[in-house]
C-alpha positions as CSV (number, residue, x, y, z in Angstrom):
1,M,69.5,-9.1,22.1
2,I,71.1,-12.6,23.4
3,D,70.6,-14.9,26.4
4,L,73.3,-17.4,27.1
5,H,72.2,-18.7,30.5
6,M,68.7,-20.5,30.5
7,H,67.2,-23.7,32.1
8,T,64.6,-26.1,30.9
9,S,62.5,-28.6,33.0
10,Y,65.4,-31.1,32.3
11,S,67.0,-29.3,35.3
12,D,65.2,-26.8,37.6
13,G,63.5,-24.7,35.1
14,T,59.8,-25.3,34.4
15,D,59.8,-24.6,30.5
16,S,59.9,-27.7,28.3
17,L,62.4,-27.4,25.4
18,S,59.5,-26.6,23.1
19,E,58.3,-23.9,25.4
20,L,61.7,-22.3,25.8
21,L,62.3,-22.0,22.2
22,D,58.9,-20.6,21.6
23,N,59.6,-17.9,24.3
24,A,63.0,-17.2,22.8
25,E,61.4,-16.8,19.4
26,K,58.7,-14.3,20.9
27,K,61.5,-12.5,22.5
28,K,63.2,-12.2,19.2
29,L,66.6,-13.3,20.7
30,E,69.5,-13.7,18.3
31,I,71.6,-16.1,20.2
32,I,70.8,-18.4,23.1
33,S,72.4,-21.3,25.1
34,I,70.3,-23.7,27.1
35,T,72.5,-24.4,30.2
36,D,70.8,-27.0,32.1
37,H,72.6,-28.0,35.5
38,D,74.9,-31.1,34.7
39,E,72.6,-32.1,32.0
40,I,72.6,-32.2,28.1
41,A,69.1,-33.9,27.7
42,A,67.7,-30.8,25.8
43,Y,70.1,-31.2,23.1
44,I,69.4,-34.9,22.7
45,E,65.8,-34.1,22.4
46,L,66.5,-31.5,19.9
47,N,68.6,-33.8,17.7
48,A,65.9,-36.4,18.0
49,H,63.1,-34.1,17.0
50,P,64.6,-31.8,14.2
51,D,61.2,-29.9,13.9
52,L,61.7,-28.3,17.3
53,R,64.8,-26.6,15.8
54,K,62.4,-24.7,13.5
55,K,60.7,-23.1,16.4
56,F,63.8,-20.7,17.1
57,S,65.2,-18.7,14.1
58,G,68.2,-17.6,15.9
59,V,71.6,-19.3,16.8
60,I,71.9,-22.0,19.6
61,I,75.1,-22.5,21.3
62,P,75.1,-26.0,22.9
63,G,75.9,-25.6,26.7
64,A,75.6,-26.8,30.1
65,E,76.1,-25.4,33.7
66,L,78.4,-27.7,35.6
67,K,78.6,-27.9,39.5
68,T,82.1,-27.8,40.8
69,V,84.1,-26.5,43.7
70,Y,86.8,-23.9,44.5
71,H,88.4,-23.7,47.9
72,S,85.5,-25.7,49.5
73,V,82.9,-23.3,48.1
74,P,80.5,-24.7,45.5
75,I,80.3,-22.9,42.1
76,E,79.3,-23.3,38.7
77,V,81.0,-23.1,35.3
78,L,79.2,-22.5,32.0
79,A,80.2,-24.8,29.2
80,Y,79.7,-23.2,25.7
81,G,80.0,-24.7,22.2
82,I,80.5,-28.2,23.5
83,D,80.1,-31.4,21.6
84,Y,77.4,-32.5,24.1
85,Q,77.8,-36.2,23.1
86,K,81.5,-36.0,24.4
87,L,81.0,-34.0,27.5
88,K,82.0,-36.0,30.5
89,I,79.6,-34.9,33.1
90,H,80.4,-35.7,36.6
91,K,77.3,-37.6,37.6
92,I,76.3,-37.1,41.1
93,D,73.5,-39.2,42.7
94,Q,71.5,-35.9,43.5
95,E,68.5,-37.9,44.8
96,T,71.0,-39.1,47.6
97,L,73.0,-36.0,47.9
98,Q,70.0,-33.7,48.2
99,T,68.1,-36.1,50.6
100,K,71.3,-36.2,52.9
101,T,71.7,-32.4,52.6
102,L,67.8,-31.8,53.5
103,K,68.3,-33.9,56.5
104,A,71.3,-31.8,57.6
105,L,69.5,-28.6,57.1
106,T,66.3,-29.7,58.7
107,D,68.5,-30.8,61.8
108,I,69.9,-27.3,61.9
109,A,66.5,-25.7,61.5
110,R,65.2,-27.8,64.3
111,N,68.2,-26.8,66.6
112,L,67.7,-23.1,65.8
113,G,64.1,-23.3,66.9
114,F,62.5,-23.0,63.6
115,K,58.9,-24.4,63.1
116,Y,58.3,-26.7,60.0
117,E,56.1,-29.6,58.8
118,E,58.0,-32.7,58.5
119,K,55.6,-34.1,55.7
120,N,56.6,-31.3,53.5
121,L,60.4,-31.9,53.7
122,Y,61.2,-34.3,50.9
123,I,63.1,-34.5,47.6
124,D,61.3,-35.1,44.3
125,R,63.9,-34.8,41.3
126,K,61.0,-34.5,38.8
127,N,59.6,-31.5,40.7
128,P,61.6,-28.2,40.1
129,E,60.3,-26.9,43.5
130,K,61.5,-30.1,45.3
131,Q,64.8,-30.9,43.5
132,W,67.1,-28.9,45.9
133,A,67.4,-29.3,49.5
134,S,67.9,-25.6,50.1
135,Y,64.8,-24.5,48.1
136,V,62.8,-27.1,50.1
137,I,63.8,-26.0,53.6
138,A,63.6,-22.4,52.8
139,A,60.1,-22.6,51.3
140,E,58.9,-24.6,54.4
141,I,60.4,-22.2,56.9
142,L,59.1,-19.2,55.0
143,S,55.6,-20.8,55.2
144,H,55.2,-20.5,58.9
145,K,54.6,-17.0,60.2
146,E,55.9,-18.1,63.7
147,N,59.5,-18.1,62.1
148,E,59.5,-14.5,61.2
149,E,61.4,-13.4,64.2
150,L,64.0,-16.1,63.7
151,I,64.5,-15.4,59.9
152,Q,65.1,-11.8,60.9
153,K,67.7,-12.9,63.3
154,Y,69.6,-15.3,61.0
155,G,69.1,-13.2,57.8
156,N,66.2,-12.8,55.4
157,F,66.0,-15.0,52.3
158,T,63.8,-16.4,49.7
159,P,63.7,-20.0,48.5
160,T,65.9,-19.2,45.5
161,S,68.5,-17.2,47.6
162,F,68.7,-19.5,50.6
163,Y,71.3,-21.7,48.9
164,R,73.9,-18.8,48.3
165,M,73.1,-16.8,51.5
166,H,72.9,-19.7,54.0
167,A,73.4,-23.3,52.8
168,S,76.8,-22.7,51.1
169,N,77.9,-19.8,53.1
170,K,80.3,-20.7,55.9
171,D,79.3,-17.7,57.9
172,S,75.7,-18.8,58.2
173,A,74.2,-20.9,60.9
174,F,72.7,-23.0,58.1
175,Y,76.0,-23.9,56.4
176,Y,76.3,-27.4,55.2
177,D,79.2,-28.6,53.1
178,E,78.2,-30.9,50.3
179,T,81.3,-30.3,48.1
180,T,83.0,-33.5,48.9
181,D,80.8,-35.1,46.1
182,Y,82.0,-32.6,43.5
183,I,85.1,-32.5,41.1
184,S,87.5,-29.7,41.2
185,L,87.2,-26.6,39.0
186,E,90.5,-27.6,37.3
187,E,88.9,-31.1,36.3
188,T,85.6,-29.4,35.3
189,I,87.5,-27.1,32.9
190,D,89.5,-29.8,31.4
191,R,86.4,-31.9,30.6
192,I,84.7,-28.8,28.8
193,H,88.0,-28.4,26.9
194,E,88.0,-32.0,26.0
195,A,84.5,-31.8,24.6
196,G,85.7,-28.8,22.3
197,G,84.0,-26.2,24.3
198,L,84.9,-23.0,26.2
199,A,84.7,-22.7,30.1
200,F,83.1,-19.6,31.6
201,L,82.9,-18.8,35.4
202,A,79.1,-18.4,36.0
203,H,77.6,-15.5,38.1
204,P,81.0,-14.9,40.0
205,F,79.8,-12.3,42.5
206,L,77.1,-14.7,43.8
207,Y,79.6,-16.7,45.6
208,T,80.2,-16.5,49.3
209,Y,84.0,-15.8,49.5
210,E,85.0,-13.2,51.9
211,D,87.0,-11.3,49.4
212,K,84.9,-11.9,46.2
213,K,86.8,-9.5,43.8
214,G,90.3,-11.1,44.9
215,T,88.9,-14.6,44.7
216,I,87.6,-13.9,41.1
217,E,90.8,-12.5,40.2
218,K,92.8,-15.4,41.5
219,I,90.6,-17.8,39.6
220,L,91.0,-15.9,36.4
221,K,94.7,-15.7,36.9
222,T,95.4,-19.2,38.0
223,T,93.0,-21.5,36.1
224,K,92.5,-22.2,32.3
225,L,89.0,-20.6,32.3
226,D,88.2,-19.0,28.8
227,G,85.9,-16.4,30.1
228,I,83.5,-15.2,32.8
229,E,79.9,-14.2,32.9
230,A,79.7,-10.4,33.1
231,E,76.0,-9.5,32.5
232,Y,73.7,-11.0,34.9
233,P,70.4,-9.8,36.4
234,L,71.6,-9.9,40.1
235,F,74.7,-7.8,39.5
236,S,75.2,-4.1,40.3
237,P,76.5,-1.8,37.6
238,M,79.8,-1.7,39.5
239,E,80.0,-5.4,39.7
240,R,79.4,-5.8,35.9
241,K,82.2,-3.1,35.3
242,T,84.5,-5.0,37.7
243,I,84.1,-8.3,35.9
244,K,84.7,-6.7,32.6
245,Q,87.9,-5.0,33.8
246,L,89.2,-8.2,35.3
247,A,88.3,-10.1,32.1
248,K,90.3,-7.5,30.1
249,K,93.2,-7.7,32.4
250,Y,93.6,-11.5,32.1
251,H,92.4,-11.7,28.5
252,K,89.2,-13.6,29.1
253,Y,86.1,-13.6,27.1
254,I,82.9,-12.4,28.6
255,S,79.4,-13.8,28.4
256,G,76.0,-12.9,29.9
257,G,72.6,-14.3,30.4
258,S,69.3,-14.0,32.5
259,D,69.7,-17.5,34.4
260,Y,66.0,-18.0,33.3
261,H,64.0,-20.7,35.2
262,A,60.4,-19.6,34.3
263,K,58.0,-20.5,37.2
264,T,60.9,-21.3,39.8
265,K,62.3,-17.7,39.3
266,P,59.2,-15.8,38.3
267,D,61.0,-12.4,38.7
268,I,63.5,-13.3,36.1
269,A,62.6,-12.8,32.5
270,M,64.3,-14.5,29.5
271,G,66.5,-12.0,27.7
272,T,65.6,-9.0,30.0
273,G,66.4,-10.2,33.4
274,K,64.9,-8.5,36.6
275,S,62.7,-5.5,36.0
276,N,64.3,-5.1,32.5
277,N,67.8,-4.8,33.8
278,L,69.4,-6.8,31.1
279,N,69.7,-6.1,27.3
280,I,72.7,-7.9,26.1
281,P,73.9,-7.1,22.6
282,S,75.4,-9.8,20.3
283,T,78.5,-7.6,20.2
284,L,79.3,-8.7,23.7
285,V,80.4,-12.1,22.5
286,E,81.5,-11.2,18.9
287,D,85.2,-12.1,19.7
288,W,84.5,-15.6,20.7
289,I,81.1,-16.7,19.2
290,S,82.6,-17.8,15.8
291,K,85.0,-20.2,17.6
292,V,82.3,-22.6,19.0
293,R,79.9,-25.1,17.8
294,K,76.2,-24.0,16.8
295,I,73.1,-25.8,16.3
């Protein structure tokens, strides 16, 4: 079993690098990739403390999950097998961006009539539950029973689903465009290739395009992506099948992972996903795994 999509406390997970490696070993995973958001600090720590590598007996593929944009919708690309010291990450001042986004979302919430406590609405990049504006506003709205009727009106959500369902969804009353701070999908792919890695479209069916299948197909057809994430805990069997069919049609590799965050996504388990709906064999990646860097 493998898991090529996991986060540590260097981004918005709650496991330290040491804890994540311990957990991966307990799960008896064969291949993993730590894919923190726009961050490679886990690999810097791993290089600085070689004894940490002994915690996990399997293969580690150096990776990252990079925020980018396609047709005004924020999306992510998974970088695999990168020379992490050469990866040119587009550094966004997330403290400033998320603070600005939270203010915009708070204004929207107020105008829609939602109750909230102003003192609870702040960004703290060191706290996984306060890093992202969408998570902060969603958690606060959900904490007030008085909001139940309005939540039903505008669409149910959780703190982790609010970003896709509302904040980045043009059809939602909560939509706020923060993509002007991102670089394009094409440039993101180029940077991954320059660092010697392969670029995979992350969790493609999560994005808020009206025609999801058509947009995924267009991305695969018109960009230099190397692959696409096909096995993911929030995908239906039909969505997984569709992705694999499109990957075959456009000669792209496929990958898969749990998107493990530990306590910030408590319903998602490393390796096995949601309610044990993942069990990714190493054969899924056998056509490309030998072509990338390993640690």
